[in-house]
C-alpha positions as CSV (number, residue, x, y, z in Angstrom):
1,M,43.0,131.7,37.2
2,G,43.0,135.4,37.8
3,P,42.3,137.3,41.1
4,L,39.5,136.0,43.2
5,S,36.1,137.6,43.1
6,A,33.3,137.9,45.6
7,R,31.0,135.9,43.3
8,L,33.5,133.0,43.1
9,L,33.8,133.0,46.9
10,M,30.1,132.8,47.4
11,Q,29.8,130.0,44.8
12,R,32.4,127.9,46.6
13,G,31.5,128.9,50.1
14,R,29.3,127.0,52.6
15,P,26.7,127.6,53.8
16,K,25.3,129.2,50.6
17,S,24.9,132.9,51.2
18,D,24.9,136.2,49.3
19,R,27.0,137.7,52.1
20,L,30.7,136.9,52.5
21,G,30.5,137.5,56.2
22,K,28.3,134.4,56.7
23,I,30.6,131.9,54.9
24,R,32.2,129.4,57.3
25,S,33.8,126.9,54.9
26,L,35.5,127.8,51.6
27,D,37.0,125.4,49.0
28,L,39.5,127.1,46.7
29,S,41.4,124.0,45.8
30,G,42.6,123.2,42.2
31,L,42.2,126.7,40.8
32,K,45.9,127.2,39.9
33,L,46.0,130.1,42.3
34,L,49.2,132.1,42.6
35,S,50.1,134.0,45.8
36,E,49.2,137.3,44.3
37,H,45.7,136.0,43.6
38,L,44.9,136.0,47.3
39,D,43.6,139.5,47.8
40,P,43.7,140.3,51.6
41,K,41.1,143.1,51.2
42,L,38.6,140.6,49.7
43,L,39.4,137.6,52.0
44,S,39.3,139.7,55.1
45,R,35.6,140.1,54.5
46,L,35.1,136.4,55.4
47,K,34.6,137.3,59.1
48,Q,33.2,133.9,60.1
49,L,35.4,131.7,58.0
50,Q,36.6,128.6,59.9
51,E,37.8,126.2,57.2
52,L,39.8,127.1,54.1
53,D,41.1,124.7,51.4
54,L,43.9,126.1,49.3
55,S,45.3,122.7,48.3
56,N,46.5,121.8,44.7
57,N,47.3,125.4,43.7
58,Q,50.6,127.2,42.9
59,L,51.1,129.2,46.1
60,E,54.6,130.2,47.1
61,T,53.7,132.3,50.1
62,L,50.7,133.2,52.1
63,P,49.8,136.9,52.5
64,A,50.6,138.1,56.1
65,N,47.4,140.1,56.5
66,L,44.4,137.9,55.5
67,G,42.5,138.8,58.7
68,L,40.9,135.4,59.1
69,S,40.9,135.5,62.9
70,H,38.4,132.6,63.3
71,L,40.2,130.1,60.9
72,R,40.5,126.7,62.5
73,V,41.3,124.4,59.5
74,L,43.7,125.3,56.7
75,R,44.6,122.9,53.9
76,C,47.6,123.9,51.8
77,A,48.8,120.6,50.4
78,N,50.4,120.3,47.0
79,N,51.6,123.9,46.6
80,Q,55.0,125.5,46.2
81,L,55.2,127.0,49.7
82,G,58.7,127.7,51.0
83,D,57.9,129.6,54.1
84,V,54.9,129.2,56.4
85,T,55.7,131.8,59.1
86,A,52.6,133.7,58.0
87,L,50.5,131.1,59.9
88,C,51.0,133.0,63.1
89,Q,48.2,135.4,61.9
90,F,45.7,132.6,62.6
91,P,45.4,132.4,66.4
92,Q,42.6,129.8,66.4
93,L,44.2,127.4,63.9
94,E,43.9,123.8,65.0
95,E,44.4,121.7,61.9
96,L,46.9,122.2,59.0
97,S,47.8,120.2,55.9
98,L,51.2,121.0,54.3
99,E,52.2,117.7,52.6
100,G,53.4,118.0,49.0
101,N,55.1,121.4,49.4
102,P,58.6,120.5,48.1
103,F,60.3,123.8,49.0
104,L,59.7,123.2,52.7
105,T,62.5,120.6,52.5
106,V,66.2,120.9,52.8
107,T,66.6,118.8,49.6
108,A,64.6,121.3,47.6
109,H,66.7,124.1,49.0
110,W,69.8,122.2,47.9
111,E,68.5,121.8,44.4
112,K,67.6,125.5,44.2
113,F,71.0,126.4,45.6
114,K,72.9,124.3,43.1
115,A,71.0,125.6,40.2
116,A,72.0,129.2,41.0
117,L,75.8,128.4,41.0
118,S,78.2,129.3,38.3
119,P,81.2,126.9,37.9
120,E,83.7,129.3,39.3
121,E,81.5,129.9,42.4
122,A,80.8,126.2,43.0
123,E,83.4,125.3,45.6
124,K,83.1,128.3,47.8
125,A,79.3,128.5,47.4
126,Q,78.7,124.8,48.3
127,A,80.8,125.3,51.4
128,D,78.4,128.0,52.3
129,F,75.3,125.9,51.7
130,V,74.9,124.6,55.2
131,R,74.8,128.1,56.6
132,S,72.3,129.0,53.9
133,A,70.1,126.1,54.7
134,V,70.1,126.8,58.5
135,R,69.2,130.4,57.7
136,D,66.6,129.9,55.0
137,V,64.8,126.6,55.4
138,R,61.8,127.3,57.5
139,Y,59.1,125.1,59.0
140,G,56.5,126.6,61.3
141,P,55.2,130.0,62.5
142,E,57.9,130.3,65.1
143,S,60.4,129.8,62.3
144,L,63.4,127.7,63.2
145,S,63.5,126.1,66.7
146,E,67.0,125.1,67.9
147,F,66.2,121.5,67.0
148,T,65.0,122.3,63.5
149,Q,68.2,124.3,62.9
150,W,70.3,121.4,64.1
151,R,68.4,118.8,61.9
152,V,68.7,121.1,58.9
153,R,72.4,121.5,59.5
154,M,72.8,117.7,59.8
155,I,70.9,116.9,56.6
156,S,72.6,119.7,54.8
157,E,76.1,118.4,55.7
158,E,75.1,115.0,54.4
159,L,73.8,116.4,51.1
160,V,77.0,118.4,50.6
161,A,79.0,115.3,51.4
162,S,77.1,113.2,48.9
163,G,78.1,115.7,46.3
164,G,81.8,115.2,47.1
165,I,82.2,118.5,49.0
166,Q,83.6,118.4,52.5
167,V,82.4,121.1,54.9
168,R,84.9,121.9,57.6
169,E,83.5,121.9,61.1
170,A,84.8,125.5,61.6
171,D,82.7,126.6,58.6
172,V,79.4,126.3,60.5
173,P,79.2,127.4,64.1
174,E,77.8,124.7,66.4
175,R,74.4,125.4,68.0
176,P,73.2,123.5,71.1
177,P,70.0,122.0,69.6
178,K,67.0,120.5,71.2
179,A,66.7,116.8,70.7
180,T,63.1,116.8,69.5
181,A,60.9,118.8,67.2
182,A,57.8,117.6,68.8
183,R,58.6,118.7,72.3
184,E,58.3,122.1,70.9
185,P,55.7,121.4,68.3
186,R,55.5,123.4,65.1
187,A,53.8,126.2,66.9
188,K,50.4,125.2,65.7
189,P,49.5,121.5,65.7
190,V,49.9,120.2,62.1
191,A,47.1,117.8,61.2
192,L,44.6,116.9,58.6
193,K,41.1,115.5,59.0
194,R,40.9,112.1,57.5
195,P,38.6,109.0,57.8
196,D,38.6,106.9,60.9
197,D,41.7,105.0,61.9
198,T,42.4,101.9,59.8
199,P,44.3,99.2,61.8
200,L,46.9,97.4,59.8
201,S,49.1,94.4,60.3
202,L,52.3,94.1,58.4
203,S,55.7,92.5,58.5
204,P,58.3,95.1,59.2
205,N,61.5,95.7,57.2
206,K,63.5,93.8,59.8
207,R,67.2,93.6,60.0
208,V,69.0,91.5,62.6
209,C,72.3,92.9,63.6
210,T,75.1,90.5,64.4
211,S,77.9,93.0,65.0
212,S,79.9,93.1,68.2
213,S,77.5,95.4,70.0
214,S,76.7,93.3,73.0
215,A,76.9,94.7,76.5
216,H,77.6,93.2,79.9
217,V,75.5,94.1,83.0
218,K,76.2,92.7,86.4
219,G,73.5,90.3,87.6
220,S,72.1,90.3,91.2
221,D,74.3,87.3,92.0
222,G,77.5,88.9,90.6
223,S,77.2,87.1,87.3
224,Q,77.6,88.9,83.9
225,P,74.4,88.6,81.8
226,T,74.8,89.8,78.3
227,L,72.6,92.2,76.3
228,E,72.5,91.1,72.7
229,P,71.0,93.1,69.8
230,L,68.0,91.2,68.6
231,H,66.1,93.3,66.0
232,F,66.3,96.6,64.2
233,L,63.0,97.6,62.7
234,Q,61.7,100.3,60.4
235,C,58.0,99.8,61.1
236,H,57.0,103.5,61.1
237,S,58.3,104.2,57.6
238,K,56.2,106.2,55.3
239,N,54.7,103.9,52.7
240,N,56.7,101.1,54.3
241,S,59.8,102.4,52.6
242,P,63.3,101.3,53.8
243,R,64.7,104.6,52.6
244,D,62.7,106.6,55.2
245,L,65.3,107.5,57.8
246,E,63.5,110.7,58.8
247,T,60.3,109.7,60.5
248,Q,60.9,110.7,64.2
249,L,60.1,108.1,66.9
250,W,59.0,109.5,70.3
251,A,57.9,107.0,72.9
252,C,57.6,103.3,73.7
253,A,56.0,101.4,76.5
254,F,55.8,97.7,77.5
255,E,52.3,96.1,77.8
256,P,51.4,95.2,81.4
257,A,50.7,91.6,82.2
258,W,46.9,90.9,81.8
259,E,46.7,87.3,82.6
260,E,45.6,86.5,86.1
261,G,48.3,85.8,88.7
262,Q,51.0,87.9,86.8
263,A,50.7,91.2,88.6
264,G,53.9,93.2,88.4
265,A,55.2,91.3,85.4
266,T,55.0,92.4,81.8
267,S,54.7,90.6,78.5
268,Q,57.2,90.8,75.7
269,T,55.0,93.2,73.8
270,V,56.0,96.8,73.4
271,A,54.2,99.7,71.8
272,T,56.1,102.4,69.9
273,C,54.9,105.6,68.4
274,G,56.2,108.0,65.7
275,G,54.8,109.8,62.7
276,E,51.2,108.9,62.0
277,A,51.5,105.4,63.4
278,V,51.5,103.3,66.6
279,C,53.0,99.9,66.4
280,V,52.7,96.9,68.7
281,I,55.7,94.6,68.5
282,D,56.6,91.2,69.8
283,C,60.1,91.7,71.1
284,Q,61.1,88.0,70.8
285,T,60.2,87.6,67.1
286,G,60.4,91.2,65.9
287,I,57.0,90.8,64.3
288,V,54.7,93.9,64.2
289,L,51.5,92.5,65.6
290,H,49.4,95.5,64.9
291,K,49.8,98.9,63.3
292,Y,47.4,101.8,63.8
293,K,47.5,104.7,61.4
294,A,45.9,108.2,61.9
295,P,46.8,110.2,58.8
296,G,47.6,113.8,59.7
297,E,48.5,112.9,63.2
298,E,52.0,112.8,64.8
299,F,52.0,110.5,67.8
300,F,54.2,111.7,70.7
301,S,53.3,109.3,73.6
302,V,51.8,105.9,74.4
303,A,50.6,104.4,77.7
304,W,49.0,101.1,78.6
305,T,46.4,100.1,81.1
306,A,44.7,96.8,81.9
307,L,41.0,97.1,82.5
308,T,38.6,94.6,84.1
309,V,35.5,94.3,81.9
310,V,32.4,92.2,82.1
311,T,31.4,90.3,79.0
312,Q,27.8,90.0,77.7
313,A,27.8,86.5,79.3
314,G,28.6,88.0,82.7
315,H,32.2,86.9,82.8
316,K,35.0,89.1,84.0
317,K,38.1,89.4,81.9
318,R,41.3,91.6,81.7
319,W,41.6,93.7,78.6
320,S,44.7,95.7,77.5
321,V,44.0,99.2,76.3
322,L,46.7,101.4,74.7
323,A,46.3,105.2,74.8
324,A,48.1,107.2,72.2
325,A,48.3,110.9,71.7
326,G,50.2,113.7,70.0
327,L,50.1,116.7,67.8
328,R,46.3,117.1,67.5
329,G,45.6,117.0,71.2
330,L,43.5,113.9,70.9
331,V,43.8,110.7,73.0
332,R,43.0,107.6,71.0
333,L,42.1,104.4,73.0
334,L,43.2,101.4,71.1
335,H,41.8,97.9,71.6
336,V,45.0,96.0,70.7
337,R,43.8,92.5,70.4
338,A,40.6,93.3,68.6
339,G,42.5,95.6,66.4
340,F,40.6,98.9,66.3
341,C,40.4,102.4,67.8
342,C,37.4,102.3,70.2
343,G,37.4,105.8,71.6
344,V,38.8,109.3,71.1
345,I,39.0,112.0,73.8
346,R,39.4,115.6,72.7
347,A,41.7,116.3,75.6
348,H,43.5,119.5,74.7
349,K,43.5,122.2,72.0
350,K,47.3,121.9,71.7
351,A,49.6,119.0,71.3
352,I,49.9,116.4,74.0
353,A,53.5,115.8,75.1
354,T,53.0,112.8,77.3
355,L,50.5,110.4,78.9
356,C,50.6,108.5,82.2
357,F,48.1,106.1,83.7
358,S,47.6,106.0,87.5
359,P,49.4,102.9,89.0
360,T,46.4,102.4,91.4
361,H,43.3,103.4,89.3
362,E,43.3,101.6,86.0
363,T,40.9,104.0,84.4
364,H,42.6,107.2,85.5
365,L,44.8,108.8,82.8
366,F,46.9,112.0,83.1
367,T,47.5,114.0,79.9
368,A,50.1,116.8,79.7
369,S,49.9,119.4,76.9
370,Y,51.6,122.3,75.4
371,D,48.7,124.4,76.6
372,K,50.5,124.2,80.0
373,R,47.9,122.0,81.6
374,I,47.8,118.5,83.0
375,I,44.4,116.9,83.0
376,L,43.3,113.9,85.0
377,W,40.7,111.8,83.2
378,D,38.5,108.9,84.3
379,L,38.0,106.8,81.2
380,G,35.4,104.7,82.8
381,V,34.8,101.0,81.9
382,P,33.7,100.5,78.3
383,N,30.3,99.1,77.5
384,H,29.6,96.0,75.5
385,D,30.2,98.0,72.3
386,Y,33.6,99.0,73.5
387,E,32.5,102.6,74.0
388,F,34.1,104.9,76.6
389,Q,32.5,107.7,78.5
390,A,35.5,109.7,79.7
391,S,35.1,112.4,82.3
392,Q,37.5,115.1,83.5
393,L,38.5,114.9,87.2
394,L,41.2,117.5,87.7
395,T,43.0,120.3,85.9
396,L,46.6,121.1,87.0
397,D,48.0,124.4,85.7
398,T,51.7,124.6,84.9
399,A,54.0,127.6,84.5
400,S,55.8,126.0,81.6
401,I,55.3,123.0,79.2
402,P,55.1,119.7,81.1
403,L,57.4,117.1,79.5
404,R,57.4,114.0,81.9
405,L,54.8,112.8,84.4
406,C,55.5,110.7,87.4
407,P,53.0,109.8,90.2
408,V,54.9,109.6,93.5
409,A,55.6,105.9,94.0
410,S,54.8,105.8,97.7
411,C,51.6,107.8,97.4
412,P,50.4,107.9,93.8
413,D,46.9,109.0,94.7
414,T,48.2,112.0,96.6
415,Y,51.0,113.6,94.7
416,L,52.1,113.9,91.0
417,L,55.5,115.0,89.9
418,A,56.1,116.6,86.5
419,G,59.4,117.5,84.8
420,C,58.7,120.7,82.9
421,E,60.5,123.2,80.7
422,G,60.8,125.4,83.8
423,G,61.8,122.8,86.4
424,C,60.4,119.9,88.5
425,C,57.0,120.6,90.1
426,C,54.5,118.7,92.3
427,W,50.7,118.8,92.6
428,D,48.3,117.5,95.2
429,V,46.0,115.2,93.2
430,R,43.7,113.9,95.9
431,L,40.2,113.7,94.6
432,D,38.5,114.3,98.0
433,Q,39.7,118.0,97.9
434,P,37.2,120.6,96.7
435,Q,39.3,122.4,94.1
436,K,39.1,120.8,90.7
437,R,41.7,123.2,89.2
438,R,45.0,123.5,91.0
439,V,48.3,125.3,90.7
440,C,51.7,123.8,91.4
441,E,52.2,123.2,95.1
442,V,56.0,122.8,95.3
443,E,58.9,123.4,92.9
444,F,62.1,121.4,93.5
445,V,65.6,123.0,93.2
446,F,68.6,120.8,92.4
447,S,71.5,123.0,93.3
448,E,72.4,126.1,95.3
449,G,72.5,129.6,93.7
450,A,70.3,132.1,92.0
451,E,70.2,130.0,88.8
452,A,69.2,126.8,90.5
453,A,65.4,127.2,89.9
454,G,63.7,127.3,86.5
455,R,65.8,124.8,84.7
456,R,64.3,122.2,82.4
457,V,63.8,118.7,83.7
458,D,63.4,116.4,80.8
459,G,63.9,113.0,82.6
460,L,62.0,111.8,85.6
461,A,61.3,108.3,87.0
462,F,61.2,106.6,90.4
463,V,63.9,104.0,90.9
464,N,62.2,102.5,94.0
465,E,59.5,103.7,96.4
466,D,61.6,106.6,97.5
467,V,64.4,107.4,95.1
468,V,63.8,109.6,92.1
469,A,66.1,109.8,89.0
470,S,65.9,113.1,87.2
471,K,67.9,114.7,84.4
472,G,68.2,118.1,82.8
473,N,69.3,120.4,85.6
474,S,73.1,119.7,85.3
475,L,75.0,118.9,82.2
476,G,76.5,115.5,82.0
477,T,74.8,114.0,85.1
478,I,71.7,112.2,86.2
479,C,70.6,113.1,89.7
480,L,69.3,110.5,92.3
481,W,67.4,112.1,95.1
482,S,65.1,111.1,98.0
483,W,61.5,112.0,97.9
484,S,60.8,111.3,101.5
485,Q,63.8,113.3,102.9
486,T,63.1,116.2,100.5
487,W,59.4,116.3,101.4
488,M,60.2,116.1,105.1
489,G,61.7,119.5,105.1
490,R,58.8,121.1,103.3
491,G,56.9,123.0,106.0
492,K,55.1,125.8,104.2
493,Q,57.7,126.4,101.6
494,S,56.8,126.6,97.9
495,T,60.4,125.8,96.8
496,L,62.3,122.9,98.1
497,A,66.0,121.9,97.6
498,V,66.1,118.2,96.8
499,V,68.2,115.8,99.1
500,V,70.6,114.4,96.6
501,L,71.8,110.8,97.2
502,A,74.1,110.4,94.2
503,R,74.9,111.6,90.7
504,L,75.4,109.4,87.7
505,Q,77.8,110.3,85.0
506,W,76.1,110.8,81.6
507,S,76.8,112.3,78.2
508,P,78.1,116.0,78.4
509,T,75.9,116.9,75.4
510,K,73.9,120.1,75.5
511,L,71.1,118.5,73.7
512,A,67.8,118.0,75.6
513,Y,64.8,115.8,75.7
514,F,66.5,112.4,76.1
515,S,63.9,110.3,78.0
516,L,65.2,108.6,81.1
517,S,63.6,105.3,82.4
518,T,64.1,102.9,85.2
519,C,63.6,99.2,86.1
520,P,62.7,99.4,89.8
521,D,62.7,95.6,90.3
522,E,66.3,95.4,89.0
523,G,67.6,98.7,90.3
524,I,68.5,99.9,86.8
525,V,68.5,103.4,85.3
526,L,68.6,103.8,81.5
527,C,69.2,106.7,79.2
528,G,70.2,107.2,75.5
529,D,72.5,109.8,74.1
530,E,73.3,111.8,71.0
531,E,75.7,109.2,69.6
532,G,73.2,106.4,69.5
533,N,74.4,104.8,72.8
534,V,72.4,103.4,75.7
535,W,73.8,104.2,79.2
536,V,73.0,101.5,81.7
537,Y,73.4,102.0,85.5
538,D,73.1,99.4,88.2
539,V,72.3,101.6,91.2
540,R,71.3,99.0,93.8
541,H,74.3,99.7,96.0
542,I,73.4,103.4,96.0
543,L,69.9,102.6,97.1
544,T,71.1,100.7,100.1
545,Q,74.2,102.6,101.2
546,P,74.0,105.3,103.9
547,P,75.2,108.8,103.4
548,P,77.6,110.6,102.7
549,L,77.1,111.5,99.1
550,P,79.8,109.9,96.8
551,A,82.4,112.5,95.8
552,A,82.3,111.9,92.1
553,P,79.4,110.9,89.7
554,Q,79.1,107.2,89.3
555,A,80.1,105.9,85.9
556,P,77.6,103.7,84.0
557,T,77.8,100.0,84.5
558,Q,77.8,99.6,80.8
559,I,77.2,101.6,77.6
560,L,75.5,99.7,74.7
561,K,77.2,100.9,71.6
562,W,75.1,101.5,68.5
563,P,76.3,99.1,65.7
564,Q,78.0,101.1,62.9
565,P,77.8,100.5,60.0
566,W,74.6,98.6,60.7
567,A,72.5,96.1,59.0
568,L,70.0,98.2,57.0
569,G,72.4,98.4,54.1
570,Q,72.7,102.1,54.6
571,M,75.3,104.1,56.5
572,V,73.5,106.1,59.2
573,T,76.4,108.5,60.2
574,K,74.5,110.3,62.9
575,T,71.7,109.0,65.1
576,M,70.5,109.6,68.6
577,V,68.7,107.3,71.0
578,N,66.1,109.7,72.5
579,T,64.0,107.0,74.3
580,V,65.0,103.7,75.9
581,V,62.7,101.5,78.0
582,A,63.1,98.0,79.4
583,N,60.5,95.7,80.9
584,P,60.6,95.3,84.7
585,T,62.5,92.0,84.5
586,F,65.1,93.6,82.2
587,T,64.7,90.8,79.7
588,Y,64.0,93.1,76.8
589,L,65.2,96.6,76.1
590,T,63.7,98.8,73.4
591,A,65.4,101.9,72.1
592,L,64.1,104.6,69.6
593,T,66.2,106.8,67.4
594,D,65.6,110.0,65.6
595,S,66.4,108.2,62.3
596,N,63.2,105.9,62.3
597,I,64.8,102.8,63.9
598,V,63.3,100.7,66.7
599,A,66.1,98.7,68.3
600,I,65.5,95.7,70.5
601,W,68.0,94.1,72.8
602,K,67.6,90.9,74.8
603,R,69.4,89.8,78.0
604,Q,70.9,86.4,77.5
């Protein structure tokens, strides 16, 4: 295939037109195009182009001046792309396909690197490979985020080690990475339009660990209940492959009790999300009850609600609905027991970082996005055909990306807290107020000094009706503070210093985005770390003791150690637990890692 021509573009463009400026969709797939065949002068005449398919060609780069300002969908699968930083020229881009581009991977960079070595250069050059990979492997218009650099460095070290070359720690300077790629998504949401979701049920590649990784946590009566590892699952693997240790897992949530008379309890069913899949797992058996796949999606968050619906026969029944969202800005509403996706909300134009249902209104759902907005939706009650008619109730503007949502426990219909990249903020969410779009009402400050404000809060949860646990403002600690005492001193201030009750000792890591969770009924705070451990704190004595503030941070009641080597038959030398959640009775604990493992512990 030679350079493109206007005639070819008109033949392959839609709608059919004799003018390039009227073409909205263009299919240039399978033409063996090289990068130099993409003539910016010709393509820039496609003033109204919205969809462009360049898949199954031989492109190594994209020209930086194509001038396609209205492009929304770009398909570049199965090419030879090694750098996609040119995507920043498409300000309206919403959907992108990049699968099948081998040179976007560290492994490919390793192969290219080795091929260029002479024997006498091998030892020194291989020792420099990690630096080369961190510098040259690129993924996304913003090029390397701190997390991507860290992951590239980690994978590169493992590749070098597999070749028998040891890289000294001093050879590569340490960077403080971010603990998640999705919390800072690949600049433009990466997605691909595919057919409707296909629900699947499958047996996971399950491994039961029997190593000495149990933990002891004090019971309310002073006894010592034991947390035992029950299951380790790879249920999010691509093509169900046990070799997939790269699919990133992001969030999990236990299903609320839906049987009558079980208010406040939870079942032993947990939903997890990561990659293009959402899994619903029975914690006791380790069986994946349902698996929902949305090709081209990357799920970042899941949240449950239990709706009261009326059947065609006129009977009322409780029905569990699972909301899942991620990179594409869509909220999918999953009918778990019937096994299908029964509704999709086009909630945001950018990725959704987290979801949260109102604890008092079962149909009210908060969505927080990288577009720096939090939106409150009313899903409504589905009709007999399981169709939802969602409506938008409120829009809350944020000054930075919202990471965690937390309705205030004592007044969830009045105030919403959010942990954001720029700090912890609060909004008035009362629906009887006239403004339907609102700015942050109060920002919370966690320490004295000029640098106190504007620090990331990446962990946020209520421990009881009044006490909040938050993480991110101080290295190595989790802060417990009083909502009521803090709010009491508000007056007309827009910035409030929190009233700290205690601090909990946590990992001194500089990594971010480890999700914090609580078990209010048990007085438990939970958080993972960069070494694969789960930190467990029994804080009931802090909740009941009067001031003053303890002098030193409280040590964890117990740290659950990740079993190494573990039972998948592969040595996972580095893993981090970025999410850990337990059901309210603290019977089951589910942890997610950055190496595609769902771990389940059970209290004995």
